[in-house]
Every structure is written in structure tokens, then in C-alpha cells.
C-alpha positions in Angstrom: 0.1 0.0 0.1 1.2 3.2 -1.0 1.7 5.9 2.3 0.8 9.7 1.6 2.7 11.9 4.4 0.1 14.8 5.7 2.0 17.5 7.4 -0.2 19.4 9.7 0.0 22.6 11.6 -1.9 22.2 14.7 -5.9 22.2 15.1 -7.9 24.6 14.2 -7.9 27.6 10.7 -6.8 30.4 12.9 -3.9 29.2 14.3 -3.3 26.0 12.9 -4.0 23.3 10.3 -7.5 23.7 8.6 -9.7 20.9 10.5 -12.0 20.1 7.7 -9.2 19.9 5.1 -7.3 18.0 7.1 -9.7 15.3 7.9 -11.3 15.6 4.0 -7.6 14.8 3.1 -7.5 11.9 5.4 -11.1 10.8 4.3 -9.6 10.9 0.4 -6.1 9.0 1.3 -7.6 6.2 2.3 -10.9 6.1 -0.3 -7.7 6.1 -2.6 -6.6 2.9 -1.7 -3.6 4.4 0.3 -2.4 4.7 4.0 -2.1 8.4 5.3 0.9 9.1 7.2 0.0 12.1 9.7 3.3 13.9 10.7 3.9 17.7 12.3 6.9 19.2 13.8 7.4 19.7 17.6 7.2 23.3 17.6 5.1 26.2 19.6 2.8 27.5 18.0 3.1 31.4 16.9 -0.3 32.1 19.4 -3.2 30.8 20.2 -6.5 32.2 18.8 -9.7 32.1 20.1 -12.3 30.6 17.8 -15.3 31.5 19.1 -14.6 35.2 19.4 -11.8 35.0 16.6 -9.6 37.4 19.6 -6.0 36.2 20.2 -5.8 34.4 23.3 -2.9 36.2 25.4 -0.5 34.3 27.3 -1.6 31.2 26.3 0.7 28.6 24.4 0.1 25.5 22.4 2.2 22.7 21.1 1.8 22.4 17.2 2.8 18.1 17.0 0.1 17.9 20.4 -2.5 19.8 18.9 -2.5 18.0 15.8 -2.4 14.5 17.2 -6.6 15.8 18.0 -6.8 15.3 14.2 -4.7 12.5 13.8 -6.5 10.3 17.1 -3.3 10.6 18.2 -1.1 8.7 15.4 1.4 11.0 14.5 5.1 11.4 14.2 7.3 14.6 15.2 8.1 15.9 11.6 12.0 16.0 12.9 12.1 12.3 13.2 10.1 11.0 10.5 11.9 9.1 7.7 10.4 10.7 4.2 12.1 8.2 2.1 9.8 5.3 3.5 6.8 7.9 2.2 5.4 7.8 -1.9 4.1 11.4 -1.7 3.6 14.3 0.6 0.5 16.7 1.5 0.5 19.7 3.2 -3.4 20.8 4.1 -3.9 24.6 4.1 -5.0 26.6 7.5 -3.2 29.3 9.0 -0.8 27.6 10.5 0.4 26.7 7.2 1.0 30.2 7.0 1.8 30.9 11.1 3.0 28.0 12.5 5.1 25.5 9.3 5.9 29.2 7.8 6.0 32.8 8.7 4.2 33.6 5.5 1.4 35.3 7.3 3.8 38.3 8.6 6.4 38.5 6.2 4.7 37.6 2.7 7.4 36.7 0.2 10.6 37.5 2.3 8.9 34.3 4.5 11.0 31.8 6.4 9.9 27.9 6.3 10.2 25.3 9.2 13.6 23.9 7.9 11.9 20.0 8.7 9.2 21.3 6.6 11.4 22.3 4.1 13.5 19.4 4.0 10.7 16.8 3.8 9.3 19.2 0.9 12.8 19.5 -0.8 13.9 15.7 -0.1 10.1 14.6 -2.3 10.5 16.9 -5.0 14.4 15.6 -5.5 13.2 12.0 -5.2 10.3 13.0 -7.8 7.9 12.2 -5.2 4.6 13.8 -5.7 3.5 16.8 -3.7 0.2 18.1 -3.0 -0.4 22.1 -1.1 -4.1 22.7 -0.1 -5.6 25.9 -0.1 -2.9 28.8 1.7 -0.1 25.9 1.7 0.9 26.6 -2.0 3.3 29.9 -0.5 5.3 27.1 0.9 5.6 25.1 -2.6 6.2 28.7 -3.9 9.7 29.7 -1.1 11.3 26.2 -1.0 10.8 25.8 -5.0 10.8 29.0 -6.3 10.3 28.5 -10.0 10.7 25.0 -9.7 6.9 25.0 -8.0 6.1 25.5 -12.0 2.0 26.4 -11.8 0.5 26.6 -8.3 -2.6 27.9 -7.0 -4.5 29.6 -3.7 -7.6 30.4 -5.8 -8.3 33.8 -7.2 -7.1 36.4 -4.6 -4.7 38.7 -6.8 -2.5 40.1 -4.0 -1.3 36.7 -2.6 -1.3 35.6 -6.4 1.6 37.9 -6.7 3.5 37.3 -3.6 3.3 33.7 -5.3 4.3 34.9 -8.0 7.4 36.8 -6.1 8.4 33.4 -4.9 9.1 32.4 -8.9 6.2 30.4 -9.1 3.7 30.6 -11.0 -0.2 31.4 -10.5 -3.3 29.3 -11.8 -6.7 30.8 -11.0 -9.0 28.0 -10.6 -12.2 27.2 -9.0 -12.7 25.2 -5.4 -13.7 22.0 -7.3 -10.1 21.6 -9.4 -6.7 21.3 -9.2 -3.7 22.7 -10.6 -1.2 20.1 -11.6 2.2 22.1 -12.2 4.6 21.3 -15.7 7.4 21.4 -13.0 7.3 18.4 -11.8 4.6 16.3 -9.6 3.5 19.1 -8.2 -0.5 19.2 -7.1 -2.4 22.1 -5.7 -6.2 23.6 -5.3 -7.5 26.2 -3.6 -10.3 24.5 -0.8 -11.1 27.1 1.7 -9.6 29.9 -0.2 -12.3 29.9 -1.9 -14.8 27.5 -0.4 -18.1 28.3 -0.5 -19.0 24.8 1.4 -17.7 21.8 3.1 -19.2 20.0 0.3 -17.5 21.8 -2.8 -13.7 21.6 -1.0 -14.5 17.9 -0.8 -14.5 18.0 -4.1 -11.4 19.8 -5.2 -9.2 17.7 -2.1 -10.8 14.3 -3.3 -9.4 15.6 -6.9 -5.8 16.5 -5.7 -5.3 12.9 -4.2 -6.7 11.4 -7.1 -4.1 13.2 -9.1 -1.5 12.5 -6.5 -2.3 8.7 -6.5 -2.5 8.8 -10.5 1.5 10.0 -10.5 2.3 7.6 -8.2 
């Protein structure tokens, strides 16, 4: 059975992984006949957000690996300890955690830095020709790590974020929520998901297609 790594960034779209995107990814991988391997860096979240009020919870701290374990039902590995060579592909769901914890894109834009372990995992898969999937805002990580080698990516149709992707060397493609963009530069697939919405059903269609495209590339 093919193994597809899923890098999570916490639990909750405002400060971690977008839960619906993460769960839909795990479901799509299982339905495609592959095994999902959940991973997350063992780091402190940038901050904690109260998802009821949208306000930052001052003085509160959480750990990305511990929070991601909520989504993975406890079956998750510290990304630093993971053997990427044993994976056949890698997928990064979105949520602000991708832009706050896995990288600092939310604060530095095109000048962002990517967590070293996330960067190493993406680079290792790319060099080995293994498929990579980026959902929602996560394509910014592909653009920052791979630059022009990322080729075509999508974050939906937001002009400002699209310009930032281009500034990092990638080529942005407008894409509806139900569809994907497969890069001509390598086995890289992206879909806009909750960058566009408007419903979990529509988001599900795009994520299922992304996983299907990745499996077809294996």
C-alpha cells in the first residue's frame, strides 16, 4: 500500500491546520486505497486564537504536534523523526497554521521563512520525484521552498496572494474550488479549498481530486 505523508500545523484554521481540509485529505487518501501518515513539527504555535471570538488568547501557548494529534487521533509522528524516504508522496493541508507555524508567510509575505523540517521534507520529495500536494494557503510553502521549480500553483483567485506567489518564483493559476492545478515542472498538485469555499462539500471535491491526481502520479 502506498504511503502518503500529511503534514499538519495544529488544530483550527485560525492558528493551525484547517480541520475540515485535514480530515477530508485523510478520508480521500483512504478512499484512494493509500495509507495516510500524519506528521507535524514539535514546535510551539505562533499564537493561540479563540475560534469562538476570533481573538488572540493572550498568554496561552500550545504545541503544534500535540494539537495536530487531535486530528490524527493520536497517531502522528514528529516531523523531525520521520523517515521521508519511506513515503510515496506528501500533502500539506491549509489553515493559517501553514502560514504561521510551518512558515511565517502570514507576517513576512514573499520574504517568509519555512520551518527547516518542513523545508527538508518538501525538498526531499521533490528531488526524489515524489508527488507533492498543497491545499488552500499551503502553496506558498511550495513557492518559497522550490521557487520557479514549483511551476504552476494556485491559491484560488486572490490577486494579492497570487502576486506574492509570483514574487517567490512560482506561476499562479486561477482555479475554481472543485479543481486542481498540476505543475508542468514536477509532480506538484494544488487546490484552493477554503481560500474560495463556499462550502465543505465544494472543498471536498477539490481535495478528492488533488489526492486522485497524486495517486495517479505514483
